[in-house]
C-alpha positions, 0 to 999 in steps of 0.5 A: 500499499503506498504511503502517498496521497495524490489530490488533483481536485479542488474542494466544492462549496459545503455546509457541514458539522464535524467533530475533531479528536481529543486536544493532544495537549490535554490528553497527554497531561491527563495520562501523566496526572492520572498515573500519579493520582490516588485511585482510578481515573476515566477519560472519554474522547482521549485522543487515540494517537501515537503520541498519546499511546506512547504516553500510556506505554511510558507510564506502563513502564513505570508500573501503572496499569491502564485499560483502552477501549476505543477513545475511553481510557481508564488509569489505575493511579497508585499515588504521588510515589507510585512510580516503580523505577526499575533498573535499566529502564528505557522510556521511548518517547518516539515523536512526542516532544510533550510527553519527553520533556514533561515526563522528566519532571516527574522522574526527577526522583528516580532512585535508578538511572532512566533512559529516555530515547525518541525517533530520528525527528525528536532525537534532533530537537533541544532537550538541554532547555529542560535538562538545565533547569531540572538539573538545578533541583539536584537531578543529573543528566547525560545527553547526546552532544550535551543537548540531544537524545538519547538522555539519561536522567540520574534523580535525586532524593533531596530535590532543592526548590529553584528559581526559574526564568522560562523566556521562550514561551515554551509550555513544555519547559515550563510544565516540566518545571512544575512538575519537578517542583511537585516532588520538591520540599519548599517553594519553586519559583517560575517566571514564565513568558506567556504559553499554554496553560493547561498544566496550571488549569489542571493543577487548579482543578485538582486544588494542588498547591500551586499559585499563578499570578498573571502579569502583562507579559509573564506569569509568576508560578509558585509550586509546592510539594504535592502530597496527594493528587485526586483521580480525574474524570474527564471528557476531553475537548476537541483539540483547536490545533487539529481544528485549524486545518478545517477552519482554514479550508473553510476560509479559502473555499467559496460559499462554504460553512462548517460548524466544529463541535466541542473545541477547546478554546483555552485563551492561551491557545486561540491565536489563530482565531484572532490572527485569522479574524484580523485578516478577515475570516468570519469565525463565531463561537456558539455554545460557550462553556467551561469544564475543568477550567478550560473553555469550550465551544462550538466554532462556526466558520464561513468562507471569506470573499475578500482576505486582508494581509496582516503584520502580525503582532509577535505577542500572538505567536505562542498562542498560534505556534503550531498553526502557522504553516495553515495561517501562511495559506490564508495570507498567500490568498490575501490581497497584500503583504503579510509579515510574521517575525520572532518565529524561530520557535518554528524551526525547533519543532518536528521539522524546521517549519518556517523553511517548509512553510516557504517551500510549500508557498514557493512551489504553489508560485507564492513569493516570500522573503524569509529570514532565520525568524520571520517570513514575508508573504506576497499574497495573490487572491486570484492564485489558481494552481495548474501544476504538479507539486510533490511534498516529500522529505519533511521529517514526517511532521504531521502538520507539513502533511496536513497543511499541504492537503489543505493547500491542495484542496484550496488552490488546485493543481496536482499534489502528490504528498508523501508520508501520509502515515505521519498524522498517526502521531497526532490526528489519525482521523484527519483524512476521514474528516476531510473526506466527510467534508468534501464529499 
């Protein structure tokens, strides 16, 4: 069976209602919190993707039992000190940066050394950004080239609280330090640049000894030792990052309407909505509500006849960091020049995404000017593609694959997109939902 996808027809107008898979960030955090809860936790609409299944395998290796039936999962937690640190333990995070970085915060008290490995893509990503602050607690790390996986962690029973400045806007680094602080006597203080706050919302819902003071440009987080985590039953909302592809498909289509049900609209995640609205995309929230501290709504999108260029405010970057590839497609159809800057973090993802954004747009016939951390996109509202486009060798980055599919359906041409298995990491149902919309 071929692992490539050929698309040679533009999408026709549609009026559909869809529901996308569970939020990946919340799914992985639920697995980790539930693994240390005292008792049985249950989740509905858990994202059943490779990244989440990898998180479940990781806690299984640490002695935590689980049951999965479709997208319903049960975790039998053994309490905050319930991990069984066997000798010569190897945990494989595969492609998941979220799992790989977050779990290190919980492993910081291991009595035996633990080796963390990942796939080819994850092994190229920076783990020093997590090992540096975690080593200040008293753990020791050995990394390949002092930066990459494989990594070995030597824990400590005498963990000391730290003061940590997180200035990248990385929720993974921040969360890892929060988890380490939960295992530490004394108060850990974190001054963190704004980023997604699912970990803090979990902590608040669970009444853990963690406080957050929101400043204008950063959050001040104080973490004290956690004695007990109660079980967490969770109906996990749908993922805004997965929804983004269908939001953009609708915005670029003609005479189309789409309603996406039960989406997590956490304010630290909706940068894409803010950006697209500034560009003239018609988006509304319906049926707004709150669950476990997370804001949820149905999102209604209508086709836009005229799209405006944007000089994107950098303060919106962290809330849209996973969605910029599809945002670039909207800029490609806007009338005028769009400019996005301070995006160096995009090249720290599964693939160098800023470069891939440029490559896709250039193959489509869109002029760009790109630096290490910025891109200028010269939009063409009348763009129609009649040529053949091939997308391959992109380190199996699921977002490059999905963006290419949306580009093919929106602009035409004959596209051959390789590595369709890449979507298994985060959104296995992506093509099923695409087919539901275009049929």
